[in-house]
VOFINU-328151 format. One record per residue (C-alpha): residue in one letter; x, y, z. Coordinates in steps of 0.2 Angstrom, whole numbers, plus 2048, in hexadecimal, padded with zeros to 3 digits. Each point is the difference from the previous one (the first is absolute). Layout:
BEGIN
REC, type, u, v, w
REC, A, X, Y, Z
...
// end
This chain:
BEGIN
REC, type, u, v, w
REC, X, 051, F1B, 329
REC, X, 80E, 801, 7F5
REC, X, 803, 80C, 7F4
REC, X, 7FE, 7F2, 7F3
REC, X, 7EF, 7FC, 807
REC, X, 7FC, 813, 7FD
REC, X, 805, 800, 7EF
REC, X, 7F4, 7F1, 7FB
REC, X, 7F4, 808, 809
REC, X, 801, 810, 7F3
REC, X, 7F5, 801, 7F0
REC, X, 809, 7FF, 7EE
REC, X, 80D, 80E, 7FE
REC, X, 7F2, 80B, 7F3
REC, X, 7F3, 7FE, 80D
REC, X, 80C, 804, 80D
REC, X, 806, 810, 7F5
REC, X, 7F0, 807, 7FE
REC, X, 7FA, 7FF, 812
REC, X, 810, 80A, 804
REC, X, 7FD, 80B, 7F3
REC, X, 7ED, 803, 809
REC, X, 806, 803, 810
REC, X, 80D, 80B, 7FA
REC, X, 7F2, 80A, 7F6
REC, X, 7F4, 7FF, 810
REC, X, 80E, 807, 80C
REC, X, 804, 80D, 7F5
REC, X, 7ED, 807, 7FF
REC, X, 7FD, 7FD, 812
REC, X, 80F, 809, 804
REC, X, 7F8, 80F, 80A
REC, X, 80F, 80C, 7FA
REC, X, 810, 802, 807
REC, X, 80E, 7FA, 7F8
REC, X, 7FF, 7FE, 7EC
REC, X, 802, 7EE, 7FE
REC, X, 809, 7FA, 7F2
REC, X, 7FB, 7EE, 7F9
REC, X, 808, 7F8, 7F0
REC, X, 7FE, 7F1, 7F6
REC, X, 80E, 7FA, 7F5
REC, X, 7FA, 7EF, 7F8
REC, X, 810, 7FF, 7F7
REC, X, 80B, 7FF, 80F
REC, X, 80A, 7ED, 7FE
REC, X, 806, 7F7, 80D
REC, X, 80F, 806, 807
REC, X, 7FA, 813, 7FD
REC, X, 7FE, 80B, 80E
REC, X, 7F6, 811, 7FD
REC, X, 80A, 80F, 803
REC, X, 7FC, 809, 80E
// end
């Protein structure tokens, strides 16, 4: 299986975005303490822009 095969198997971008957002929320809710996680979503990032660390 190549990266191209994997990319073809992914859902449409809006669906994938919602899945990822949902997984981030679940991860936050199910985190039993420890270090405070930081999650962000910036839908206005464009190609070539990277999030600030």
